[in-house]
A tleap script that builds the chain and sets N, CA, C and O, in Angstrom:
source leaprc.protein.ff14SB
mol = sequence {
  NMET ILE CYS PHE ARG GLY ASP GLU VAL LEU
  LEU ILE ARG ARG GLY LYS ALA PRO ARG GLN
  GLY GLU TRP SER LEU PRO GLY GLY ARG ILE
  GLU PRO GLY GLU SER GLU PRO ASP ALA ALA
  LEU ARG GLU LEU ALA GLU GLU THR GLY VAL
  THR ALA THR LEU GLY PRO LYS ILE ALA THR
  ILE ASP ALA GLU PHE GLU GLY VAL ARG TYR
  ARG LEU HIE ASP TYR VAL ALA LEU TRP ASP
  SER GLY THR PRO LYS GLY ALA ASP ASP ALA
  LEU ASP ALA ARG PHE VAL ALA ILE ASP THR
  VAL ASP GLU LEU GLY MET TRP ALA LYS THR
  VAL ASP VAL ILE GLN ASN ALA TYR SER ALA
  ILE GLU PRO ARG ALA LYS LYS GLN GLY THR
  LEU CALA
}
set mol.1.N position { -37.631 -41.635 -38.920 }
set mol.1.CA position { -36.352 -42.327 -38.773 }
set mol.1.C position { -36.609 -43.702 -38.200 }
set mol.1.O position { -37.338 -43.857 -37.221 }
set mol.2.N position { -36.009 -44.687 -38.814 }
set mol.2.CA position { -36.155 -46.055 -38.330 }
set mol.2.C position { -34.818 -46.451 -37.722 }
set mol.2.O position { -33.917 -46.902 -38.430 }
set mol.3.N position { -34.692 -46.284 -36.428 }
set mol.3.CA position { -33.463 -46.442 -35.710 }
set mol.3.C position { -33.435 -47.824 -35.033 }
set mol.3.O position { -34.289 -48.149 -34.208 }
set mol.4.N position { -32.440 -48.613 -35.403 }
set mol.4.CA position { -32.336 -49.988 -34.847 }
set mol.4.C position { -31.202 -50.053 -33.876 }
set mol.4.O position { -30.175 -49.391 -34.029 }
set mol.5.N position { -31.419 -50.897 -32.832 }
set mol.5.CA position { -30.339 -51.249 -31.891 }
set mol.5.C position { -30.468 -52.787 -31.789 }
set mol.5.O position { -31.301 -53.311 -31.049 }
set mol.6.N position { -29.624 -53.477 -32.550 }
set mol.6.CA position { -29.716 -54.936 -32.605 }
set mol.6.C position { -31.052 -55.352 -33.178 }
set mol.6.O position { -31.387 -54.963 -34.297 }
set mol.7.N position { -31.827 -56.136 -32.439 }
set mol.7.CA position { -33.154 -56.588 -32.869 }
set mol.7.C position { -34.259 -55.793 -32.337 }
set mol.7.O position { -35.375 -56.286 -32.170 }
set mol.8.N position { -33.955 -54.464 -32.041 }
set mol.8.CA position { -34.988 -53.564 -31.510 }
set mol.8.C position { -35.088 -52.350 -32.423 }
set mol.8.O position { -34.136 -51.995 -33.119 }
set mol.9.N position { -36.262 -51.721 -32.407 }
set mol.9.CA position { -36.464 -50.450 -33.162 }
set mol.9.C position { -36.941 -49.369 -32.136 }
set mol.9.O position { -37.677 -49.662 -31.194 }
set mol.10.N position { -36.502 -48.160 -32.359 }
set mol.10.CA position { -36.824 -47.063 -31.492 }
set mol.10.C position { -38.195 -46.474 -31.891 }
set mol.10.O position { -38.407 -46.080 -33.037 }
set mol.11.N position { -39.084 -46.429 -30.943 }
set mol.11.CA position { -40.426 -45.877 -31.165 }
set mol.11.C position { -40.700 -44.732 -30.195 }
set mol.11.O position { -40.115 -44.653 -29.115 }
set mol.12.N position { -41.604 -43.848 -30.608 }
set mol.12.CA position { -42.076 -42.792 -29.718 }
set mol.12.C position { -43.614 -42.906 -29.606 }
set mol.12.O position { -44.298 -43.383 -30.511 }
set mol.13.N position { -44.114 -42.443 -28.451 }
set mol.13.CA position { -45.564 -42.303 -28.303 }
set mol.13.C position { -45.831 -40.825 -28.595 }
set mol.13.O position { -45.250 -39.944 -27.962 }
set mol.14.N position { -46.710 -40.567 -29.554 }
set mol.14.CA position { -46.932 -39.209 -30.054 }
set mol.14.C position { -47.660 -38.381 -29.011 }
set mol.14.O position { -48.657 -38.824 -28.441 }
set mol.15.N position { -47.167 -37.195 -28.767 }
set mol.15.CA position { -47.743 -36.322 -27.770 }
set mol.15.C position { -48.687 -35.287 -28.409 }
set mol.15.O position { -49.390 -34.581 -27.685 }
set mol.16.N position { -48.716 -35.184 -29.711 }
set mol.16.CA position { -49.538 -34.245 -30.438 }
set mol.16.C position { -50.154 -34.897 -31.643 }
set mol.16.O position { -49.715 -35.957 -32.091 }
set mol.17.N position { -51.199 -34.240 -32.178 }
set mol.17.CA position { -51.849 -34.683 -33.395 }
set mol.17.C position { -50.800 -34.554 -34.545 }
set mol.17.O position { -49.912 -33.706 -34.459 }
set mol.18.N position { -50.889 -35.339 -35.553 }
set mol.18.CA position { -51.864 -36.383 -35.771 }
set mol.18.C position { -51.454 -37.678 -35.000 }
set mol.18.O position { -50.307 -37.880 -34.603 }
set mol.19.N position { -52.479 -38.517 -34.831 }
set mol.19.CA position { -52.339 -39.840 -34.185 }
set mol.19.C position { -51.809 -39.719 -32.765 }
set mol.19.O position { -51.020 -40.552 -32.320 }
set mol.20.N position { -52.247 -38.672 -32.046 }
set mol.20.CA position { -51.808 -38.411 -30.685 }
set mol.20.C position { -52.032 -39.636 -29.807 }
set mol.20.O position { -53.095 -40.255 -29.855 }
set mol.21.N position { -51.027 -39.986 -29.003 }
set mol.21.CA position { -51.099 -41.117 -28.095 }
set mol.21.C position { -50.693 -42.452 -28.702 }
set mol.21.O position { -50.535 -43.438 -27.983 }
set mol.22.N position { -50.526 -42.492 -29.993 }
set mol.22.CA position { -50.155 -43.762 -30.676 }
set mol.22.C position { -48.611 -43.885 -30.719 }
set mol.22.O position { -47.878 -42.899 -30.649 }
set mol.23.N position { -48.175 -45.124 -30.834 }
set mol.23.CA position { -46.727 -45.373 -31.064 }
set mol.23.C position { -46.423 -45.151 -32.536 }
set mol.23.O position { -47.232 -45.468 -33.408 }
set mol.24.N position { -45.239 -44.600 -32.799 }
set mol.24.CA position { -44.821 -44.288 -34.156 }
set mol.24.C position { -43.305 -44.180 -34.186 }
set mol.24.O position { -42.627 -44.477 -33.203 }
set mol.25.N position { -42.786 -43.750 -35.329 }
set mol.25.CA position { -41.380 -43.510 -35.521 }
set mol.25.C position { -41.042 -42.077 -35.190 }
set mol.25.O position { -41.864 -41.191 -35.425 }
set mol.26.N position { -39.861 -41.812 -34.650 }
set mol.26.CA position { -39.451 -40.449 -34.428 }
set mol.26.C position { -39.372 -39.696 -35.779 }
set mol.26.O position { -38.991 -40.267 -36.802 }
set mol.27.N position { -39.735 -38.425 -35.751 }
set mol.27.CA position { -39.655 -37.634 -36.955 }
set mol.27.C position { -40.244 -36.236 -36.745 }
set mol.27.O position { -40.658 -35.901 -35.635 }
set mol.28.N position { -40.285 -35.428 -37.790 }
set mol.28.CA position { -40.865 -34.146 -37.660 }
set mol.28.C position { -40.605 -33.336 -38.908 }
set mol.28.O position { -40.259 -33.877 -39.958 }
set mol.29.N position { -40.771 -32.050 -38.783 }
set mol.29.CA position { -40.647 -31.133 -39.921 }
set mol.29.C position { -39.206 -30.841 -40.279 }
set mol.29.O position { -38.318 -30.832 -39.426 }
set mol.30.N position { -38.998 -30.601 -41.576 }
set mol.30.CA position { -37.706 -30.121 -42.098 }
set mol.30.C position { -37.727 -28.598 -41.945 }
set mol.30.O position { -38.642 -27.925 -42.420 }
set mol.31.N position { -36.723 -28.082 -41.288 }
set mol.31.CA position { -36.605 -26.640 -41.131 }
set mol.31.C position { -36.088 -26.002 -42.425 }
set mol.31.O position { -35.422 -26.675 -43.211 }
set mol.32.N position { -36.381 -24.719 -42.662 }
set mol.32.CA position { -35.900 -24.041 -43.858 }
set mol.32.C position { -34.355 -24.130 -43.955 }
set mol.32.O position { -33.642 -23.824 -42.999 }
set mol.33.N position { -33.871 -24.549 -45.118 }
set mol.33.CA position { -32.478 -24.666 -45.359 }
set mol.33.C position { -31.837 -25.958 -44.840 }
set mol.33.O position { -30.636 -26.170 -45.013 }
set mol.34.N position { -32.617 -26.797 -44.222 }
set mol.34.CA position { -32.133 -28.061 -43.636 }
set mol.34.C position { -32.352 -29.175 -44.626 }
set mol.34.O position { -33.380 -29.225 -45.301 }
set mol.35.N position { -31.366 -30.088 -44.716 }
set mol.35.CA position { -31.525 -31.264 -45.552 }
set mol.35.C position { -32.380 -32.327 -44.826 }
set mol.35.O position { -32.514 -32.328 -43.603 }
set mol.36.N position { -32.950 -33.234 -45.651 }
set mol.36.CA position { -33.709 -34.325 -45.054 }
set mol.36.C position { -32.879 -35.128 -44.030 }
set mol.36.O position { -33.356 -35.376 -42.923 }
set mol.37.N position { -31.627 -35.543 -44.387 }
set mol.37.CA position { -30.831 -36.319 -43.437 }
set mol.37.C position { -30.601 -35.548 -42.151 }
set mol.37.O position { -30.731 -36.085 -41.052 }
set mol.38.N position { -30.247 -34.235 -42.316 }
set mol.38.CA position { -29.974 -33.438 -41.086 }
set mol.38.C position { -31.226 -33.337 -40.230 }
set mol.38.O position { -31.157 -33.459 -39.007 }
set mol.39.N position { -32.358 -33.117 -40.860 }
set mol.39.CA position { -33.612 -33.061 -40.151 }
set mol.39.C position { -33.935 -34.333 -39.390 }
set mol.39.O position { -34.415 -34.305 -38.258 }
set mol.40.N position { -33.653 -35.456 -40.051 }
set mol.40.CA position { -33.933 -36.755 -39.437 }
set mol.40.C position { -33.089 -36.942 -38.180 }
set mol.40.O position { -33.600 -37.376 -37.147 }
set mol.41.N position { -31.809 -36.620 -38.263 }
set mol.41.CA position { -30.934 -36.780 -37.075 }
set mol.41.C position { -31.301 -35.806 -35.937 }
set mol.41.O position { -31.277 -36.156 -34.756 }
set mol.42.N position { -31.643 -34.565 -36.347 }
set mol.42.CA position { -32.027 -33.568 -35.375 }
set mol.42.C position { -33.283 -33.949 -34.644 }
set mol.42.O position { -33.329 -33.878 -33.416 }
set mol.43.N position { -34.326 -34.362 -35.382 }
set mol.43.CA position { -35.584 -34.785 -34.784 }
set mol.43.C position { -35.414 -35.981 -33.919 }
set mol.43.O position { -36.069 -36.058 -32.880 }
set mol.44.N position { -34.586 -36.923 -34.265 }
set mol.44.CA position { -34.275 -38.082 -33.456 }
set mol.44.C position { -33.760 -37.636 -32.117 }
set mol.44.O position { -34.270 -38.054 -31.078 }
set mol.45.N position { -32.742 -36.782 -32.130 }
set mol.45.CA position { -32.118 -36.298 -30.885 }
set mol.45.C position { -33.155 -35.514 -30.041 }
set mol.45.O position { -33.256 -35.726 -28.832 }
set mol.46.N position { -33.920 -34.613 -30.686 }
set mol.46.CA position { -34.873 -33.783 -29.961 }
set mol.46.C position { -35.986 -34.612 -29.313 }
set mol.46.O position { -36.390 -34.338 -28.183 }
set mol.47.N position { -36.469 -35.608 -30.018 }
set mol.47.CA position { -37.626 -36.350 -29.480 }
set mol.47.C position { -37.210 -37.496 -28.539 }
set mol.47.O position { -38.008 -37.903 -27.693 }
set mol.48.N position { -35.969 -38.031 -28.667 }
set mol.48.CA position { -35.620 -39.218 -27.916 }
set mol.48.C position { -34.353 -39.112 -27.119 }
set mol.48.O position { -34.138 -39.926 -26.220 }
set mol.49.N position { -33.506 -38.158 -27.399 }
set mol.49.CA position { -32.192 -38.082 -26.722 }
set mol.49.C position { -31.185 -39.091 -27.232 }
set mol.49.O position { -30.142 -39.276 -26.605 }
set mol.50.N position { -31.457 -39.749 -28.347 }
set mol.50.CA position { -30.653 -40.778 -28.947 }
set mol.50.C position { -29.889 -40.204 -30.146 }
set mol.50.O position { -30.418 -39.397 -30.910 }
set mol.51.N position { -28.627 -40.643 -30.291 }
set mol.51.CA position { -27.896 -40.323 -31.521 }
set mol.51.C position { -27.698 -41.611 -32.302 }
set mol.51.O position { -27.672 -42.706 -31.740 }
set mol.52.N position { -27.556 -41.445 -33.653 }
set mol.52.CA position { -27.497 -42.665 -34.484 }
set mol.52.C position { -26.656 -42.340 -35.732 }
set mol.52.O position { -26.449 -41.182 -36.094 }
set mol.53.N position { -26.185 -43.423 -36.366 }
set mol.53.CA position { -25.538 -43.315 -37.635 }
set mol.53.C position { -26.595 -43.494 -38.748 }
set mol.53.O position { -27.271 -44.519 -38.839 }
set mol.54.N position { -26.702 -42.451 -39.582 }
set mol.54.CA position { -27.767 -42.451 -40.586 }
set mol.54.C position { -27.354 -43.308 -41.793 }
set mol.54.O position { -26.223 -43.251 -42.277 }
set mol.55.N position { -28.313 -44.088 -42.244 }
set mol.55.CA position { -28.144 -44.917 -43.434 }
set mol.55.C position { -29.007 -44.363 -44.555 }
set mol.55.O position { -29.366 -43.185 -44.559 }
set mol.56.N position { -29.331 -45.221 -45.495 }
set mol.56.CA position { -30.062 -44.710 -46.683 }
set mol.56.C position { -31.548 -44.436 -46.381 }
set mol.56.O position { -32.151 -44.944 -45.435 }
set mol.57.N position { -32.080 -43.577 -47.281 }
set mol.57.CA position { -33.514 -43.363 -47.280 }
set mol.57.C position { -34.168 -44.606 -47.891 }
set mol.57.O position { -33.779 -45.045 -48.973 }
set mol.58.N position { -35.151 -45.167 -47.205 }
set mol.58.CA position { -35.749 -46.425 -47.668 }
set mol.58.C position { -37.195 -46.299 -48.062 }
set mol.58.O position { -37.760 -47.243 -48.615 }
set mol.59.N position { -37.821 -45.161 -47.797 }
set mol.59.CA position { -39.198 -45.025 -48.203 }
set mol.59.C position { -39.622 -43.567 -48.203 }
set mol.59.O position { -39.113 -42.768 -47.416 }
set mol.60.N position { -40.560 -43.214 -49.088 }
set mol.60.CA position { -41.241 -41.954 -49.056 }
set mol.60.C position { -42.716 -42.307 -49.125 }
set mol.60.O position { -43.168 -42.952 -50.071 }
set mol.61.N position { -43.435 -41.894 -48.152 }
set mol.61.CA position { -44.860 -42.319 -48.020 }
set mol.61.C position { -45.736 -41.065 -48.016 }
set mol.61.O position { -45.487 -40.154 -47.226 }
set mol.62.N position { -46.733 -40.996 -48.861 }
set mol.62.CA position { -47.744 -39.896 -48.830 }
set mol.62.C position { -48.870 -40.440 -47.947 }
set mol.62.O position { -49.357 -41.556 -48.129 }
set mol.63.N position { -49.267 -39.582 -46.962 }
set mol.63.CA position { -50.288 -40.007 -46.047 }
set mol.63.C position { -51.235 -38.825 -45.755 }
set mol.63.O position { -50.895 -37.666 -45.994 }
set mol.64.N position { -52.403 -39.144 -45.243 }
set mol.64.CA position { -53.329 -38.129 -44.792 }
set mol.64.C position { -53.828 -38.544 -43.441 }
set mol.64.O position { -54.385 -39.628 -43.269 }
set mol.65.N position { -53.623 -37.668 -42.479 }
set mol.65.CA position { -54.125 -37.905 -41.097 }
set mol.65.C position { -54.928 -36.683 -40.675 }
set mol.65.O position { -54.474 -35.542 -40.771 }
set mol.66.N position { -56.114 -36.960 -40.214 }
set mol.66.CA position { -56.989 -35.923 -39.661 }
set mol.66.C position { -57.152 -34.746 -40.644 }
set mol.66.O position { -57.179 -33.582 -40.245 }
set mol.67.N position { -57.260 -35.086 -41.933 }
set mol.67.CA position { -57.507 -34.089 -42.957 }
set mol.67.C position { -56.309 -33.333 -43.470 }
set mol.67.O position { -56.445 -32.438 -44.305 }
set mol.68.N position { -55.120 -33.689 -42.972 }
set mol.68.CA position { -53.865 -33.011 -43.382 }
set mol.68.C position { -52.979 -34.007 -44.137 }
set mol.68.O position { -52.779 -35.144 -43.710 }
set mol.69.N position { -52.456 -33.536 -45.277 }
set mol.69.CA position { -51.572 -34.411 -46.075 }
set mol.69.C position { -50.115 -34.236 -45.625 }
set mol.69.O position { -49.653 -33.136 -45.324 }
set mol.70.N position { -49.434 -35.353 -45.597 }
set mol.70.CA position { -48.015 -35.370 -45.152 }
set mol.70.C position { -47.219 -36.187 -46.224 }
set mol.70.O position { -47.765 -37.055 -46.905 }
set mol.71.N position { -45.945 -35.869 -46.328 }
set mol.71.CA position { -45.012 -36.720 -47.078 }
set mol.71.C position { -43.962 -37.135 -46.053 }
set mol.71.O position { -43.247 -36.303 -45.495 }
set mol.72.N position { -43.890 -38.439 -45.822 }
set mol.72.CA position { -42.981 -38.988 -44.820 }
set mol.72.C position { -41.729 -39.539 -45.506 }
set mol.72.O position { -41.827 -40.310 -46.461 }
set mol.73.N position { -40.597 -39.156 -45.034 }
set mol.73.CA position { -39.300 -39.599 -45.587 }
set mol.73.C position { -38.664 -40.465 -44.549 }
set mol.73.O position { -38.279 -39.972 -43.488 }
set mol.74.N position { -38.536 -41.766 -44.821 }
set mol.74.CA position { -38.037 -42.676 -43.820 }
set mol.74.C position { -36.590 -43.121 -44.141 }
set mol.74.O position { -36.310 -43.685 -45.199 }
set mol.75.N position { -35.713 -42.849 -43.203 }
set mol.75.CA position { -34.310 -43.237 -43.284 }
set mol.75.C position { -34.044 -44.328 -42.284 }
set mol.75.O position { -34.640 -44.346 -41.206 }
set mol.76.N position { -33.149 -45.245 -42.627 }
set mol.76.CA position { -32.750 -46.277 -41.668 }
set mol.76.C position { -31.520 -45.702 -40.916 }
set mol.76.O position { -30.727 -44.947 -41.480 }
set mol.77.N position { -31.393 -46.082 -39.641 }
set mol.77.CA position { -30.261 -45.644 -38.855 }
set mol.77.C position { -29.929 -46.721 -37.810 }
set mol.77.O position { -30.777 -47.538 -37.450 }
set mol.78.N position { -28.735 -46.703 -37.357 }
set mol.78.CA position { -28.306 -47.550 -36.271 }
set mol.78.C position { -27.894 -46.762 -35.030 }
set mol.78.O position { -27.090 -45.833 -35.112 }
set mol.79.N position { -28.448 -47.139 -33.890 }
set mol.79.CA position { -28.192 -46.487 -32.610 }
set mol.79.C position { -26.712 -46.336 -32.375 }
set mol.79.O position { -25.937 -47.264 -32.607 }
set mol.80.N position { -26.309 -45.133 -31.902 }
set mol.80.CA position { -24.929 -44.899 -31.452 }
set mol.80.C position { -24.840 -44.783 -29.949 }
set mol.80.O position { -24.030 -45.444 -29.299 }
set mol.81.N position { -25.728 -43.893 -29.390 }
set mol.81.CA position { -25.687 -43.628 -27.960 }
set mol.81.C position { -26.971 -43.019 -27.470 }
set mol.81.O position { -27.806 -42.577 -28.260 }
set mol.82.N position { -27.125 -42.998 -26.203 }
set mol.82.CA position { -28.276 -42.401 -25.577 }
set mol.82.C position { -29.294 -43.361 -25.083 }
set mol.82.O position { -29.540 -44.389 -25.714 }
set mol.83.N position { -29.904 -43.053 -23.954 }
set mol.83.CA position { -31.030 -43.843 -23.422 }
set mol.83.C position { -32.308 -43.126 -23.823 }
set mol.83.O position { -32.481 -41.957 -23.476 }
set mol.84.N position { -33.214 -43.788 -24.543 }
set mol.84.CA position { -34.424 -43.117 -25.017 }
set mol.84.C position { -35.244 -42.539 -23.897 }
set mol.84.O position { -35.468 -43.155 -22.855 }
set mol.85.N position { -35.695 -41.290 -24.167 }
set mol.85.CA position { -36.576 -40.584 -23.236 }
set mol.85.C position { -37.412 -39.657 -24.095 }
set mol.85.O position { -36.897 -38.892 -24.910 }
set mol.86.N position { -38.706 -39.745 -23.891 }
set mol.86.CA position { -39.646 -38.862 -24.618 }
set mol.86.C position { -39.357 -37.394 -24.313 }
set mol.86.O position { -39.257 -37.008 -23.149 }
set mol.87.N position { -39.224 -36.577 -25.356 }
set mol.87.CA position { -39.012 -35.162 -25.190 }
set mol.87.C position { -39.670 -34.472 -26.389 }
set mol.87.O position { -40.241 -35.132 -27.257 }
set mol.88.N position { -39.588 -33.166 -26.426 }
set mol.88.CA position { -40.182 -32.337 -27.492 }
set mol.88.C position { -41.663 -32.719 -27.600 }
set mol.88.O position { -42.413 -32.504 -26.647 }
set mol.89.N position { -42.094 -33.265 -28.708 }
set mol.89.CA position { -43.522 -33.624 -28.775 }
set mol.89.C position { -43.799 -35.143 -28.662 }
set mol.89.O position { -44.835 -35.633 -29.110 }
set mol.90.N position { -42.838 -35.871 -28.048 }
set mol.90.CA position { -42.982 -37.311 -27.783 }
set mol.90.C position { -43.234 -37.499 -26.327 }
set mol.90.O position { -42.493 -36.998 -25.482 }
set mol.91.N position { -44.320 -38.248 -26.020 }
set mol.91.CA position { -44.629 -38.513 -24.645 }
set mol.91.C position { -43.732 -39.571 -24.009 }
set mol.91.O position { -43.500 -39.565 -22.801 }
set mol.92.N position { -43.239 -40.469 -24.841 }
set mol.92.CA position { -42.413 -41.560 -24.390 }
set mol.92.C position { -41.529 -42.016 -25.558 }
set mol.92.O position { -41.857 -41.777 -26.721 }
set mol.93.N position { -40.460 -42.643 -25.256 }
set mol.93.CA position { -39.603 -43.202 -26.296 }
set mol.93.C position { -38.928 -44.406 -25.711 }
set mol.93.O position { -38.464 -44.382 -24.571 }
set mol.94.N position { -38.871 -45.497 -26.518 }
set mol.94.CA position { -38.255 -46.719 -26.082 }
set mol.94.C position { -37.912 -47.628 -27.234 }
set mol.94.O position { -38.518 -47.554 -28.302 }
set mol.95.N position { -36.932 -48.488 -27.011 }
set mol.95.CA position { -36.594 -49.533 -27.969 }
set mol.95.C position { -37.565 -50.680 -27.732 }
set mol.95.O position { -37.818 -51.062 -26.590 }
set mol.96.N position { -38.119 -51.241 -28.842 }
set mol.96.CA position { -39.111 -52.267 -28.809 }
set mol.96.C position { -38.582 -53.410 -29.666 }
set mol.96.O position { -38.007 -53.177 -30.729 }
set mol.97.N position { -38.774 -54.644 -29.206 }
set mol.97.CA position { -38.364 -55.806 -30.021 }
set mol.97.C position { -39.111 -55.811 -31.359 }
set mol.97.O position { -40.319 -55.588 -31.438 }
set mol.98.N position { -38.338 -56.073 -32.383 }
set mol.98.CA position { -38.904 -56.096 -33.727 }
set mol.98.C position { -40.146 -57.018 -33.805 }
set mol.98.O position { -41.159 -56.662 -34.407 }
set mol.99.N position { -40.040 -58.170 -33.201 }
set mol.99.CA position { -41.144 -59.137 -33.323 }
set mol.99.C position { -42.383 -58.784 -32.520 }
set mol.99.O position { -43.322 -59.579 -32.462 }
set mol.100.N position { -42.411 -57.578 -31.882 }
set mol.100.CA position { -43.610 -57.156 -31.177 }
set mol.100.C position { -44.239 -55.903 -31.711 }
set mol.100.O position { -45.267 -55.467 -31.194 }
set mol.101.N position { -43.642 -55.289 -32.762 }
set mol.101.CA position { -44.158 -54.015 -33.268 }
set mol.101.C position { -45.585 -54.157 -33.808 }
set mol.101.O position { -46.357 -53.202 -33.730 }
set mol.102.N position { -45.945 -55.288 -34.338 }
set mol.102.CA position { -47.291 -55.420 -34.899 }
set mol.102.C position { -48.365 -55.582 -33.781 }
set mol.102.O position { -49.556 -55.657 -34.081 }
set mol.103.N position { -47.955 -55.633 -32.552 }
set mol.103.CA position { -48.929 -55.759 -31.439 }
set mol.103.C position { -49.243 -54.395 -30.801 }
set mol.103.O position { -50.036 -54.314 -29.863 }
set mol.104.N position { -48.627 -53.343 -31.308 }
set mol.104.CA position { -48.745 -52.017 -30.639 }
set mol.104.C position { -49.874 -51.163 -31.181 }
set mol.104.O position { -50.120 -50.071 -30.670 }
set mol.105.N position { -50.571 -51.644 -32.218 }
set mol.105.CA position { -51.694 -50.873 -32.801 }
set mol.105.C position { -51.286 -49.695 -33.619 }
set mol.105.O position { -52.038 -48.730 -33.760 }
set mol.106.N position { -50.058 -49.767 -34.180 }
set mol.106.CA position { -49.544 -48.671 -35.003 }
set mol.106.C position { -50.202 -48.676 -36.366 }
set mol.106.O position { -50.818 -49.666 -36.761 }
set mol.107.N position { -50.076 -47.578 -37.082 }
set mol.107.CA position { -50.517 -47.470 -38.465 }
set mol.107.C position { -49.853 -48.583 -39.231 }
set mol.107.O position { -48.645 -48.774 -39.092 }
set mol.108.N position { -50.596 -49.338 -40.045 }
set mol.108.CA position { -50.105 -50.498 -40.780 }
set mol.108.C position { -48.877 -50.171 -41.668 }
set mol.108.O position { -47.958 -50.983 -41.778 }
set mol.109.N position { -48.872 -48.984 -42.294 }
set mol.109.CA position { -47.730 -48.626 -43.128 }
set mol.109.C position { -46.445 -48.440 -42.304 }
set mol.109.O position { -45.344 -48.719 -42.779 }
set mol.110.N position { -46.600 -47.987 -41.117 }
set mol.110.CA position { -45.410 -47.832 -40.203 }
set mol.110.C position { -44.873 -49.199 -39.884 }
set mol.110.O position { -43.661 -49.402 -39.953 }
set mol.111.N position { -45.721 -50.152 -39.535 }
set mol.111.CA position { -45.274 -51.502 -39.269 }
set mol.111.C position { -44.579 -52.070 -40.480 }
set mol.111.O position { -43.503 -52.653 -40.349 }
set mol.112.N position { -45.164 -51.918 -41.666 }
set mol.112.CA position { -44.557 -52.421 -42.878 }
set mol.112.C position { -43.142 -51.811 -43.171 }
set mol.112.O position { -42.214 -52.534 -43.535 }
set mol.113.N position { -43.010 -50.497 -43.006 }
set mol.113.CA position { -41.735 -49.875 -43.294 }
set mol.113.C position { -40.700 -50.302 -42.286 }
set mol.113.O position { -39.527 -50.423 -42.641 }
set mol.114.N position { -41.075 -50.535 -41.052 }
set mol.114.CA position { -40.118 -51.033 -40.057 }
set mol.114.C position { -39.620 -52.408 -40.414 }
set mol.114.O position { -38.421 -52.685 -40.390 }
set mol.115.N position { -40.582 -53.280 -40.752 }
set mol.115.CA position { -40.235 -54.672 -41.081 }
set mol.115.C position { -39.378 -54.737 -42.361 }
set mol.115.O position { -38.410 -55.495 -42.422 }
set mol.116.N position { -39.742 -53.936 -43.386 }
set mol.116.CA position { -38.974 -53.859 -44.604 }
set mol.116.C position { -37.521 -53.371 -44.408 }
set mol.116.O position { -36.562 -53.881 -44.989 }
set mol.117.N position { -37.441 -52.350 -43.548 }
set mol.117.CA position { -36.073 -51.807 -43.253 }
set mol.117.C position { -35.249 -52.772 -42.501 }
set mol.117.O position { -34.049 -52.897 -42.747 }
set mol.118.N position { -35.865 -53.470 -41.576 }
set mol.118.CA position { -35.137 -54.457 -40.786 }
set mol.118.C position { -34.650 -55.623 -41.649 }
set mol.118.O position { -33.540 -56.128 -41.476 }
set mol.119.N position { -35.507 -56.032 -42.578 }
set mol.119.CA position { -35.111 -57.122 -43.482 }
set mol.119.C position { -33.987 -56.696 -44.445 }
set mol.119.O position { -33.213 -57.533 -44.909 }
set mol.120.N position { -33.904 -55.383 -44.740 }
set mol.120.CA position { -32.917 -54.896 -45.664 }
set mol.120.C position { -31.537 -54.756 -45.100 }
set mol.120.O position { -30.554 -54.729 -45.840 }
set mol.121.N position { -31.450 -54.663 -43.754 }
set mol.121.CA position { -30.158 -54.502 -43.115 }
set mol.121.C position { -29.426 -55.802 -43.068 }
set mol.121.O position { -29.994 -56.838 -42.723 }
set mol.122.N position { -28.143 -55.754 -43.418 }
set mol.122.CA position { -27.331 -56.971 -43.378 }
set mol.122.C position { -27.261 -57.490 -41.962 }
set mol.122.O position { -27.102 -56.680 -41.048 }
set mol.123.N position { -27.369 -58.790 -41.711 }
set mol.123.CA position { -27.225 -59.349 -40.360 }
set mol.123.C position { -25.936 -58.904 -39.627 }
set mol.123.O position { -25.944 -58.621 -38.429 }
set mol.124.N position { -24.855 -58.855 -40.386 }
set mol.124.CA position { -23.585 -58.396 -39.811 }
set mol.124.C position { -23.675 -56.964 -39.257 }
set mol.124.O position { -23.130 -56.657 -38.197 }
set mol.125.N position { -24.373 -56.107 -39.996 }
set mol.125.CA position { -24.508 -54.691 -39.586 }
set mol.125.C position { -25.315 -54.592 -38.302 }
set mol.125.O position { -25.009 -53.772 -37.437 }
set mol.126.N position { -26.356 -55.432 -38.172 }
set mol.126.CA position { -27.159 -55.422 -36.954 }
set mol.126.C position { -26.278 -55.744 -35.759 }
set mol.126.O position { -26.432 -55.086 -34.730 }
set mol.127.N position { -25.401 -56.671 -35.817 }
set mol.127.CA position { -24.552 -57.101 -34.729 }
set mol.127.C position { -23.455 -56.100 -34.483 }
set mol.127.O position { -23.145 -55.803 -33.329 }
set mol.128.N position { -22.858 -55.573 -35.525 }
set mol.128.CA position { -21.719 -54.649 -35.386 }
set mol.128.C position { -22.090 -53.206 -35.200 }
set mol.128.O position { -21.270 -52.377 -34.806 }
set mol.129.N position { -23.390 -52.906 -35.503 }
set mol.129.CA position { -23.850 -51.511 -35.368 }
set mol.129.C position { -23.310 -50.575 -36.428 }
set mol.129.O position { -23.155 -49.381 -36.172 }
set mol.130.N position { -23.012 -51.103 -37.646 }
set mol.130.CA position { -22.549 -50.270 -38.725 }
set mol.130.C position { -23.408 -50.553 -39.988 }
set mol.130.O position { -23.842 -51.682 -40.214 }
set mol.131.N position { -23.630 -49.541 -40.767 }
set mol.131.CA position { -24.350 -49.689 -42.028 }
set mol.131.C position { -23.398 -49.872 -43.211 }
set mol.131.O position { -23.857 -50.193 -44.307 }
set mol.132.N position { -22.116 -49.682 -43.030 }
set mol.132.CA position { -21.161 -49.751 -44.140 }
set mol.132.C position { -20.859 -51.194 -44.511 }
set mol.132.O position { -20.074 -51.445 -45.426 }
savepdb mol mol.pdb
quit
């Protein structure tokens, strides 16, 4: 989930493999019978304590980390409420200025998808906090 609050994006520091200890986007597994959008919102709340308004799916990325294949479904969202706090399998959670994400040593595809999502959001939506 790529959750924006104005000119900031919500990131977590991963508490478990893969990429343990690195900054990344909140996310996780889809539970049986759960839709992708529902899973995205649930994982966001579980890992960060934040709620958001879900927008469109903007990317599907196939990746391999530590010998395991993953399919990542990235949705854009706008923050509604909550102060970020690492929970579940996230060691930390915080909003980070968009212009500093490339300095955090994240996986390059994560940086790209954040920047692409941010560019795709209408400037008015960023200020008003709505995706409609």
